[in-house]
C-alpha positions in Angstrom: 98.2 -50.8 -34.0 100.0 -49.7 -30.8 102.6 -47.2 -29.7 104.7 -48.2 -26.7 102.1 -50.8 -25.8 99.2 -48.3 -25.9 96.7 -48.0 -28.7 97.8 -45.4 -31.4 94.7 -43.3 -30.7 96.4 -42.3 -27.3 99.5 -41.1 -29.2 97.4 -38.9 -31.5 95.4 -37.6 -28.5 98.5 -36.9 -26.5 100.2 -35.1 -29.4 97.1 -33.0 -30.1 96.7 -32.0 -26.4 100.4 -31.3 -26.1 100.4 -29.0 -29.2 97.3 -27.1 -28.0 98.7 -26.6 -24.4 102.0 -25.5 -25.9 100.2 -22.9 -28.1 98.3 -21.6 -25.0 101.3 -21.5 -22.7 104.3 -20.6 -24.9 103.4 -19.5 -28.4 100.0 -17.8 -28.6 99.1 -16.8 -32.1 101.1 -19.5 -33.8 99.7 -22.4 -35.7 100.3 -25.1 -33.1 96.6 -25.0 -32.2 95.6 -25.9 -35.7 98.1 -28.7 -36.0 96.9 -29.9 -32.6 93.4 -30.0 -33.8 94.6 -32.1 -36.8 96.1 -34.5 -34.3 92.9 -34.7 -32.4 91.1 -35.4 -35.7 93.5 -38.2 -36.3 92.8 -39.6 -32.8 89.1 -39.6 -33.7 89.8 -41.4 -37.0 92.2 -43.9 -35.4 89.5 -44.7 -32.8 87.1 -45.9 -35.5 89.4 -47.4 -38.1 92.8 -49.1 -38.5 95.3 -47.6 -41.0 98.9 -48.3 -41.7 101.4 -45.8 -40.1 102.2 -44.3 -43.5 98.5 -43.8 -44.3 98.0 -42.2 -40.8 101.0 -39.9 -41.3 99.8 -38.9 -44.8 96.3 -38.3 -43.5 97.7 -36.3 -40.6 99.7 -34.2 -43.1 96.5 -33.5 -45.1 94.5 -32.6 -42.0 97.3 -30.4 -40.7 97.5 -28.5 -44.0 93.7 -28.1 -44.1 93.5 -26.9 -40.5 96.5 -24.6 -41.1 94.6 -23.0 -44.0 91.5 -22.7 -41.8 93.7 -21.0 -39.2 95.1 -18.6 -41.7 91.6 -17.7 -42.8 90.4 -17.2 -39.2 93.5 -15.2 -38.2 93.4 -13.1 -41.4 89.8 -12.2 -40.8 90.4 -11.2 -37.2 93.3 -8.9 -38.2 91.1 -7.0 -40.7 88.2 -6.6 -38.2 90.5 -5.6 -35.3 89.2 -2.3 -33.8 92.6 -1.6 -32.2 94.1 -1.1 -35.6 93.5 2.6 -35.5 94.3 3.1 -31.8 97.6 4.8 -32.4 97.1 6.1 -35.9 97.0 9.9 -35.6 95.6 10.3 -39.1 92.5 8.5 -38.0 92.2 9.7 -34.4 93.0 13.4 -34.8 91.4 14.3 -38.1 88.7 16.9 -37.7 89.7 17.7 -34.1 89.7 21.3 -33.0 92.9 22.3 -31.2 94.3 25.4 -29.6 97.4 26.9 -31.1 100.1 27.0 -28.3 102.9 28.7 -30.3 101.9 31.1 -33.1 102.1 29.7 -36.6 104.7 31.8 -38.3 106.0 31.0 -41.8 103.8 28.0 -41.8 105.1 26.3 -38.7 103.9 26.4 -35.0 102.7 24.2 -32.2 99.3 23.1 -30.9 98.3 21.7 -27.5 96.5 18.4 -27.7 95.7 16.8 -24.4 98.8 16.8 -22.3 101.2 17.0 -25.3 102.4 19.6 -27.8 102.4 18.8 -31.5 104.1 20.5 -34.4 101.6 22.0 -36.8 101.7 23.6 -40.2 99.2 25.8 -41.9 98.4 29.5 -42.4 99.8 32.0 -40.0 97.7 32.1 -36.8 98.2 33.7 -33.4 98.7 31.7 -30.2 95.4 30.9 -28.5 93.6 30.6 -31.9 91.4 27.6 -32.6 92.4 25.4 -35.5 91.0 22.2 -37.1 93.3 19.3 -38.1 92.7 18.4 -41.7 95.6 16.0 -42.4 98.8 14.5 -40.9 102.2 14.8 -42.7 104.6 12.5 -40.8 104.7 13.9 -37.3 103.3 17.3 -38.3 99.6 18.1 -38.2 98.2 20.2 -41.0 95.7 22.7 -39.6 93.3 25.3 -40.9 91.6 28.1 -38.9 88.6 26.7 -37.2 
């Protein structure tokens, strides 16, 4: 079978490479890579056997679906294991940290200096300059205890 005078294997090979290059250049993280791999698989199959165009398209659909599921599994596993997940989560990065109270906690509310920023804190009344330990995060407010 031929496509524009070339063996069909070149069509599948070209489609696969085009999809993979498009994924890398324009749409990283999409599923074009996996569909491109299915097209490369079809190029390999077309190089060893002759199928009708309907059989090739059906087999390509099955391969694309299977490689898409494989991609979903790979991308899903990567997201769960991603160490950067907790990078900007104050509940995970600040818990247990000892801070200095910048503005006295009066009536349960005050401020604490953390690095180069000042955070709103809640907890028992404490004088400015006291040390406090962060025990939880309530929205944008850090809950502290003397510490």
